[in-house]
MIVEX-149016 format. One record per residue (C-alpha): residue in three letters; x negated, y negated, z negated. Coordinates in pm, whole numbers, padded with zeros to 5 digits, always signed. Example, Ala and Ser with C-alpha at 12.3 -4.5 7.8 and 13.67 -1.06 7.14 Angstrom:
2
ALA-01230+00450-00780 SER-01367+00106-00714 
% end
This chain:
612
MET+02386+00475+02871 PRO+02329+00241+02574 ILE+02211+00408+02254 GLU+02480+00486+02001 ALA+02377+00542+01642 THR+02500+00462+01293 ASN+02250+00399+01013 ASP+01973+00556+01221 PHE+01783+00313+01441 VAL+01483+00079+01464 ILE+01513-00292+01531 ARG+01206-00498+01614 PHE+01181-00876+01586 ALA+00921-01049+01804 ASN+00853-01395+01666 VAL+00586-01664+01649 ASN+00375-01694+01334 GLY+00473-02002+01134 SER+00822-02028+01283 GLY+00996-01951+00953 SER+01126-01620+01086 ALA+00987-01407+00804 SER+01250-01519+00551 ALA+01534-01467+00799 ASN+01410-01121+00896 LEU+01376-01016+00533 LEU+01728-01142+00467 PHE+01851-00923+00752 ALA+01673-00617+00609 LYS+01804-00677+00257 ALA+02160-00703+00384 ILE+02141-00351+00525 LEU+01991-00230+00199 ARG+02266-00406+00003 MET+02518-00208+00209 GLY+02353+00112+00080 ALA+02165+00222+00391 PRO+01796+00313+00338 ILE+01549+00087+00521 ALA+01176+00063+00580 PRO+01069-00289+00683 ARG+00719-00357+00816 ASN+00561-00691+00889 ILE+00292-00707+01159 PHE+00129-01048+01157 PRO-00188-01216+01291 SER-00491-01284+01075 ASN-00589-01623+01207 ILE-00372-01920+01307 GLN-00013-02039+01330 GLY+00149-01989+01667 LEU+00028-01637+01741 PRO+00261-01338+01785 THR+00411-01166+01486 TRP+00645-00867+01468 TYR+00884-00746+01201 GLU+01030-00399+01228 VAL+01317-00254+01029 ARG+01383+00117+01036 VAL+01727+00224+00917 SER+01746+00594+00824 GLU+02039+00754+00647 ARG+01829+01073+00623 GLY+01558+00891+00433 PHE+01279+00914+00691 LEU+01113+00584+00607 GLY+00771+00606+00767 ALA+00697+00420+01087 ARG+00893+00611+01353 GLY+00665+00545+01649 GLY+00775+00505+02006 GLY+01004+00227+02122 ALA+01253+00025+01923 ASP+01626+00074+01973 MET+01689-00299+01962 LEU+01456-00590+02033 VAL+01514-00943+01911 ALA+01283-01123+02154 MET+01203-01472+02025 ASN+00847-01506+02158 ALA+00795-01591+02524 GLN+00424-01510+02493 THR+00488-01139+02431 PHE+00828-01107+02601 ALA+00716-00877+02882 GLN+00523-00633+02662 ASP+00801-00632+02401 VAL+01065-00547+02661 ALA+00841-00276+02806 ALA+00824-00107+02463 LEU+01202-00097+02419 SER+01356+00252+02424 VAL+01563+00364+02723 GLY+01922+00270+02647 GLY+01807+00010+02394 TYR+01938-00342+02343 LEU+01754-00662+02431 PHE+01875-00967+02238 TYR+01717-01293+02349 ASP+01766-01671+02354 SER+01937-01737+02688 THR+01911-02117+02671 ARG+01674-02078+02962 PRO+01762-01831+03242 LEU+01583-01496+03228 PRO+01410-01401+03555 PRO+01521-01058+03680 THR+01159-00940+03674 MET+01150-00989+03295 THR+01409-00726+03215 ARG+01485-00360+03295 GLY+01775-00174+03448 ASP+01782+00095+03179 ILE+01855-00133+02882 ALA+02148-00348+02770 VAL+02074-00721+02785 ILE+02242-00957+02538 GLY+02172-01326+02592 MET+02282-01598+02352 PRO+02186-01969+02389 LEU+02051-02009+02037 THR+01835-02314+02107 GLU+02123-02489+02280 LEU+02361-02411+01996 CYS+02123-02543+01733 ALA+02023-02850+01936 ALA+02389-02953+01946 ARG+02415-02939+01566 TYR+02073-03041+01429 SER+01868-03347+01519 ASP+01552-03257+01328 PRO+01319-03029+01534 ARG+01211-02827+01232 GLN+01572-02769+01128 ARG+01653-02656+01480 GLN+01379-02394+01455 LEU+01462-02273+01104 TYR+01836-02256+01156 ARG+01792-02084+01491 ASN+01644-01796+01290 MET+01946-01792+01061 ALA+02179-01812+01360 TYR+02031-01498+01517 VAL+02071-01316+01186 GLY+02439-01413+01195 ALA+02469-01292+01553 LEU+02309-00960+01459 ALA+02557-00924+01175 ALA+02838-00941+01429 LEU+02667-00714+01680 LEU+02569-00447+01425 ASP+02876-00469+01202 ILE+02681-00598+00902 GLU+02910-00755+00644 VAL+02857-01129+00671 GLY+02968-01170+00310 VAL+02666-00968+00199 LEU+02437-01206+00386 GLU+02608-01504+00225 GLU+02553-01350-00118 LEU+02183-01304-00041 ILE+02153-01665+00076 ALA+02311-01783-00250 GLU+02063-01572-00447 ARG+01766-01688-00239 PHE+01844-02058-00287 LYS+01998-02038-00633 GLY+02047-02385-00776 LYS+01995-02556-00439 ASP+02350-02606-00319 LYS+02260-02807-00009 LEU+02025-02535+00117 ILE+02282-02266+00044 GLU+02547-02455+00240 ALA+02315-02534+00534 ASN+02189-02178+00573 ALA+02537-02029+00537 ARG+02662-02268+00803 ALA+02384-02164+01045 LEU+02459-01799+00969 ARG+02828-01848+01051 LEU+02732-02038+01366 GLY+02558-01731+01506 PHE+02817-01488+01372 ASP+03120-01670+01515 ASP+02957-01737+01851 ALA+02859-01370+01892 LYS+03213-01262+01804 THR+03356-01476+02085 ARG+03083-01398+02336 PHE+03037-01019+02302 ALA+03236-00702+02236 CYS+03130-00640+01877 PRO+02997-00416+01740 LEU+02743-00254+01971 GLY+02660+00115+01987 LEU+02421+00053+01697 ARG+02606+00005+01372 VAL+02546-00031+01001 ARG+02796+00146+00780 ARG+02844+00132+00405 SER+02653+00417+00241 GLU+02539+00546-00096 ALA+02213+00692+00035 VAL+01996+00428-00132 GLY+02116+00525-00477 ASP+01931+00339-00751 ARG+01611+00295-00555 ILE+01450-00045-00540 LEU+01269-00232-00261 VAL+00927-00352-00370 GLU+00581-00426-00233 GLY+00289-00211-00343 ASN+00074-00507-00448 TYR+00345-00630-00685 ALA+00386-00277-00822 SER+00012-00253-00884 ALA+00011-00588-01064 LEU+00300-00472-01281 GLY+00105-00153-01353 ALA-00191-00362-01468 LEU+00038-00557-01699 TYR+00187-00241-01850 GLY-00158-00081-01858 GLY-00277-00346-02100 ALA-00498-00558-01876 THR-00602-00880-02046 VAL-00864-01003-01798 CYS-00833-01044-01422 ALA-01117-01200-01224 TRP-01073-01215-00847 TYR-01150-01391-00524 PRO-00883-01432-00252 ILE-00900-01182+00034 THR-00633-01035+00261 PRO-00455-00806+00187 SER-00518-00795-00189 THR-00455-01155-00292 SER-00095-01096-00397 VAL-00208-00838-00657 ALA-00382-01108-00860 GLU-00117-01369-00785 SER+00161-01133-00896 PHE-00031-01044-01212 GLU-00067-01413-01292 ARG+00307-01473-01252 LEU+00394-01166-01457 ALA+00146-01257-01730 GLY+00283-01610-01738 ARG+00622-01463-01819 TYR+00540-01165-02039 ARG+00195-01229-02188 VAL+00271-01540-02392 ASP+00178-01571-02759 PRO+00513-01619-02939 ALA+00347-01824-03211 THR+00157-02074-02997 GLY+00322-02044-02658 GLY-00020-01995-02499 LYS-00119-01716-02265 ASN-00298-01418-02416 VAL-00468-01321-02091 ALA-00766-01461-01901 ILE-00718-01496-01525 VAL-01009-01643-01331 GLN-01030-01715-00960 ALA-01406-01683-00923 GLU-01632-01857-00672 ASP-01688-01528-00486 GLU-01644-01153-00517 ILE-01980-01103-00685 ALA-01892-01343-00964 ALA-01550-01183-01001 ILE-01681-00831-01058 GLY-01953-00966-01289 MET-01686-01119-01510 VAL-01488-00795-01509 VAL-01791-00588-01611 GLY-01871-00834-01889 ALA-01514-00827-02016 GLY-01505-00447-02003 TRP-01827-00427-02203 ASN-01674-00659-02460 GLY-01369-00432-02506 ALA-01113-00600-02283 ARG-00911-00412-02025 ALA-01032-00592-01715 PHE-00976-00555-01342 THR-01027-00715-01005 ALA-00834-00685-00680 THR-01013-00693-00347 SER-01050-00527-00008 GLY-01333-00359+00184 PRO-01552-00669+00240 GLY-01524-00754-00129 VAL-01613-00399-00230 SER-01924-00430-00010 LEU-02032-00742-00198 MET-01969-00591-00542 GLN-02193-00287-00499 GLU-02471-00376-00744 PHE-02227-00443-01027 PHE-02055-00109-00963 GLY-02392+00057-01014 LEU-02441-00135-01338 ALA-02098-00036-01470 TYR-02157+00327-01372 PHE-02505+00348-01525 ALA-02439+00135-01835 GLU-02102+00312-01870 VAL-01867+00017-01882 PRO-01495+00065-01811 VAL-01380-00130-01504 VAL-01069-00110-01283 VAL-01077-00211-00916 VAL-00766-00233-00697 ASP-00886-00192-00338 VAL-00621-00277-00079 GLN-00782-00130+00232 ARG-00772-00299+00570 GLY-00926-00247+00913 GLY-01305-00271+00926 PRO-01600-00288+00954 SER-01712-00650+00905 THR-01414-00883+00928 GLY-01245-00610+01132 MET-00866-00641+01135 PRO-00773-00821+00812 THR-00398-00781+00864 ARG-00397-00420+00983 THR-00400-00105+00774 GLN-00659+00173+00741 GLN-00782+00429+00491 SER-01145+00355+00562 ASP-01295+00264+00222 LEU-01298+00615+00075 ILE-01669+00683+00104 LEU-01756+00320+00034 CYS-01578+00338-00302 ALA-01653+00701-00391 PHE-02030+00638-00378 ALA-02039+00260-00435 SER-02384+00120-00515 HIS-02731+00259-00447 GLY-02876+00569-00605 ASP-02675+00871-00714 THR-02331+00737-00806 LYS-01987+00893-00797 HIS-01671+00703-00884 VAL-01317+00802-00969 LEU-01057+00716-00702 LEU-00681+00718-00760 ILE-00482+00732-00433 PRO-00113+00633-00459 ASP+00141+00714-00188 GLY+00352+00399-00235 PRO+00470+00141-00489 GLY+00588+00400-00743 GLU+00246+00557-00779 ALA+00079+00217-00735 PHE+00250+00116-01060 GLU+00181+00448-01231 PHE-00181+00488-01118 THR-00284+00128-01187 ALA-00156+00158-01543 ALA-00329+00496-01582 ALA-00654+00362-01437 PHE-00721+00159-01752 ASP-00683+00469-01971 LEU-00912+00667-01740 ALA-01171+00391-01719 GLU-01195+00366-02098 ARG-01178+00739-02159 LEU-01455+00801-01907 GLN-01641+00470-01958 THR-01678+00413-01586 PRO-01532+00223-01290 VAL-01201+00354-01157 PHE-01074+00252-00812 VAL-00704+00234-00721 MET-00698+00291-00345 LEU-00405+00109-00189 ASP-00391+00001+00175 LEU-00224-00285+00360 ASP+00078-00077+00458 ILE+00152+00004+00095 GLY+00037-00328-00047 MET+00194-00590+00177 ASN+00508-00413+00297 SER+00826-00347+00102 HIS+00916+00016+00034 LEU+01211+00195-00118 THR+01107+00365-00438 GLU+01258+00508-00751 PRO+01284+00260-01041 PHE+00962+00242-01238 ARG+00957+00439-01561 TRP+00763+00359-01877 ASP+00755+00532-02214 ASP+00765+00262-02481 GLU+00609+00510-02724 ARG+00303+00549-02501 LEU-00024+00445-02662 TYR-00329+00323-02476 ASP-00615+00571-02458 ARG-00917+00365-02560 GLY-01144+00668-02541 LYS-01441+00725-02767 VAL-01465+00390-02943 LEU-01617+00419-03290 SER-01443+00228-03568 PRO-01640+00059-03849 ARG-01539+00342-04082 GLN-01666+00605-03837 LEU-01992+00417-03796 ASP-02040+00415-04171 GLU-02022+00796-04167 ILE-02270+00843-03879 VAL-02629+00909-03980 GLU-02776+00805-03647 PHE-02583+00642-03360 GLY-02695+00729-03009 ARG-02506+00536-02744 TYR-02578+00789-02470 LYS-02566+01115-02666 ASP-02326+01383-02540 VAL-02179+01490-02872 ASP-01875+01677-02737 GLY-02023+01843-02430 ASP-01798+01659-02182 GLY-02054+01409-02060 VAL-01876+01115-02227 PRO-02069+00949-02512 TYR-01930+00742-02796 ARG-01942+00365-02774 THR-01900+00064-02997 LEU-01755-00277-02927 PRO-01948-00599-02990 GLY-01874-00733-03337 GLY-01711-00411-03450 HIS-01954-00361-03736 PRO-02187-00610-03908 THR-02498-00391-03879 LEU-02432-00052-03724 GLY-02356+00053-03369 ALA-02555-00219-03195 TYR-02752-00126-02885 PHE-02902-00300-02586 THR-02694-00257-02270 ARG-02922-00229-01972 GLY-02913-00123-01610 THR-03259+00031-01635 SER-03341+00386-01738 ARG-03319+00462-02109 ASP-03297+00751-02352 ARG-02998+00871-02551 TYR-03046+00586-02800 ALA-03043+00314-02533 ARG-03419+00264-02564 TYR-03595+00168-02243 THR-03800+00443-02081 GLU-03910+00548-01738 ASP-04010+00898-01843 PRO-03860+01161-01608 ALA-03705+01383-01876 PRO-03473+01126-02036 TYR-03375+00995-01692 VAL-03287+01343-01567 ASP-03101+01414-01891 ASN-02894+01099-01845 MET-02816+01162-01478 GLU-02711+01520-01545 ARG-02482+01401-01822 LEU-02321+01151-01583 ALA-02265+01436-01337 LEU-02100+01636-01616 LYS-01876+01337-01690 PHE-01762+01348-01328 GLU-01652+01708-01381 THR-01455+01592-01685 ALA-01289+01335-01459 ARG-01191+01618-01224 ARG-00976+01766-01500 LEU-00817+01432-01591 ALA-00738+01298-01243 PRO-00387+01337-01093 ALA-00337+01679-00935 PRO-00243+01715-00567 VAL+00123+01754-00471 LEU+00239+02048-00259 THR+00527+02035-00011 SER+00606+02395+00079 ALA+00782+02517+00391 GLY+00945+02787+00177 ALA+00821+03111+00329 PRO+00443+03146+00367 ALA+00331+02918+00650 PRO+00016+02969+00857 ILE-00033+02592+00899 GLY-00156+02367+00620 ILE-00176+01988+00639 VAL-00381+01783+00393 HIS-00301+01414+00367 PHE-00314+01126+00121 GLY-00195+00774+00045 SER+00044+00592+00276 THR+00049+00886+00521 ALA+00308+01042+00288 ALA+00582+00819+00432 ALA+00542+00979+00775 MET+00455+01330+00659 ASP+00802+01441+00546 GLU+00944+01357+00886 ALA+00646+01513+01064 LEU+00709+01841+00882 ALA+01071+01829+00997 LEU+00965+01763+01356 LEU+00724+02057+01344 ALA+00992+02282+01195 ASP+01229+02186+01477 ALA+00956+02294+01718 GLY+00922+02630+01541 LEU+00599+02538+01360 ALA+00635+02587+00985 ALA+00375+02396+00784 ASP+00289+02334+00420 ALA+00151+01996+00317 LEU-00080+01907+00030 ARG-00113+01542-00073 ILE-00443+01450-00238 ARG-00404+01194-00516 ALA-00752+01154-00659 PHE-01126+01194-00627 PRO-01301+01397-00768 LEU-01101+01654-00577 SER-00899+01926-00743 PRO-01006+02293-00696 ASP-00644+02351-00588 ILE-00736+02190-00256 ALA-00988+02463-00184 GLY-00725+02724-00269 PHE-00481+02558-00030 VAL-00737+02569+00251 ARG-00812+02938+00189 ALA-00439+03022+00188 HIS-00374+02896+00543 GLU-00493+03012+00881 ARG-00527+02662+01020 VAL-00571+02346+00813 PHE-00541+01991+00941 VAL-00667+01684+00755 VAL-00470+01372+00845 GLU-00630+01037+00774 GLN-00625+00680+00894 ASN-00992+00620+00972 ARG-01231+00705+01253 ASP-01494+00908+01071 ALA-01284+01170+00888 GLN-01385+01037+00547 MET-01155+01260+00343 LYS-01274+01565+00534 THR-01630+01459+00449 LEU-01539+01435+00080 MET-01370+01776+00093 THR-01680+01940+00236 SER-01924+01766+00001 ASP-01720+01778-00319 LEU-01562+02121-00282 GLY-01819+02295-00062 LEU-01564+02371+00209 ASP-01678+02472+00555 PRO-01612+02186+00802 ALA-01521+02447+01064 ASP-01216+02538+00852 LEU-01078+02184+00874 THR-00935+02013+01183 SER-00919+01634+01173 ILE-00624+01428+01289 LEU-00742+01069+01299 HIS-00537+00752+01342 PHE-00717+00421+01310 GLY-00561+00165+01544 GLY-00441-00048+01253 SER-00070+00032+01278 PRO+00085+00265+01017 ILE+00061+00630+01117 THR+00383+00778+01253 ALA+00555+01113+01214 ARG+00557+01156+01590 PHE+00180+01105+01608 ILE+00117+01367+01338 ALA+00354+01624+01486 ASP+00225+01577+01840 ALA-00137+01598+01724 VAL-00079+01923+01532 ALA+00114+02076+01824 ALA-00152+01971+02075 ARG-00425+02144+01880 LEU-00221+02461+01835 LYS-00089+02480+02192 PRO-00315+02258+02401 ALA-00175+02372+02735 ALA+00193+02330+02653 ALA+00192+02038+02411 PRO+00299+01687+02511 PRO+00032+01415+02518 ILE-00060+01244+02194 LEU+00068+00889+02206 GLU-00016+00630+01945 ASP+00205+00327+01902 VAL-00040+00041+01843 THR+00205-00246+01867 
% end
């Protein structure tokens, strides 16, 4: 029997990279959102050349479960002959196969347990368009129109979105609307519409917005007061800097001169980029870079300089699959240890770990306050799933009365009152010294910034005692950071639960649904989401309060578990790892199956990972 569902299904588009399908697929997703039904779109694309397979998946969930579902799709829009067989094989039993039937489909290419819907899209477009590129582009719009008929999506909503997309370009609006109607009208005459899958008007979205994490992070940098961005292009972080540049071009303009009051530099490489950021931070600017794992690897020496010389720096790391070039367009959480201990010697850095665009905005803005208050690098740990995919999130909030926390910067008046300025003296007992800015005073407060060992007055020395004194103070500063970093968030099962699950970052999207799946199976579990390193003592309390604790992470080597044991002194035997590192976003089904398998190994179903 064909699947029947309203506002609760997954549709997967299988396309060819460079075919122009991305815009059409996004238009489809936005139409469902405009009708009030919550969606979670995900783009899976190749890292190398045009012509390779690409997938776009839209999950519709009235209940608000917006992580990757896992398992097969309920409907497949198969537009890529290269992957046709594997795409059809992954379709759920009772699902719907929509394909271009211009060429006959061999019986061996389909299945008896799915509904097959063929529409001659290429033939229809060839009869109306002479230009080959137009035939391709408008074929995409035609299948969106056909899907509107098949799924009961209001075609007027799609027409509104087309008008918004091509505002001011009447010919493009008319051409795309005509292609949309071509597919819609043909599907209406060819098939019994709608199918068992339907989209219905809803109010479940509320006032939430659809936004990419990289854009949210860039907006956070703007609100956080960033005035310098130095970067080098790298997938998947490039759009952070590009979005910041566009935002700054609109909102960071001097009203008197019309000129920009920010400095944005695309450097010759990652090393130059971080060098500029460290220099700007030393000079008093709020400066940041955006990069990914390979860039972080190249920047190591400058991280050590910023840590040891105590220069505020913000780094947005959008994690991807590694090591080496790895999987540039796949997601992982595999830079935790790389960033936590970046550079040689004894270093420890502050990591902020958002769960989606909302916290990407909030944490990026907060990172500049933390970096200046602590005088140290602060890393904002996004990943590709958060950064390059659109997510539903609450509207961003900002308090216009909020003041930037510049930390312990001495004013000229304060310098006049100080008998003896020591750049690296711990006056307040929190490990954070006072600093001055270049040019802040004509004679006082000057010191030589160096990456070599020095005493409390910034005077060069290699004597053991001053070096140990300095390193112990830096360790104390890290404990101060522990108090300032965002606290973990608890999701309680209500009554005391024997199972505890620790997770972080983009795993949050799947965790709510995983907890529901476990509850349905009679397994009550509490979840604790880590949001920062150094780790909160509350995490240790959570571990002690549960009989069995699982640590869910998207990397091979259990990096968060390693940090929990080293930073909090927890016994590794008390923590059970659930690891997902195939590059696809982790799913609720994977988490629930993995927990059940470890609790009831004889009776549990096999753990299956969807790596499409």
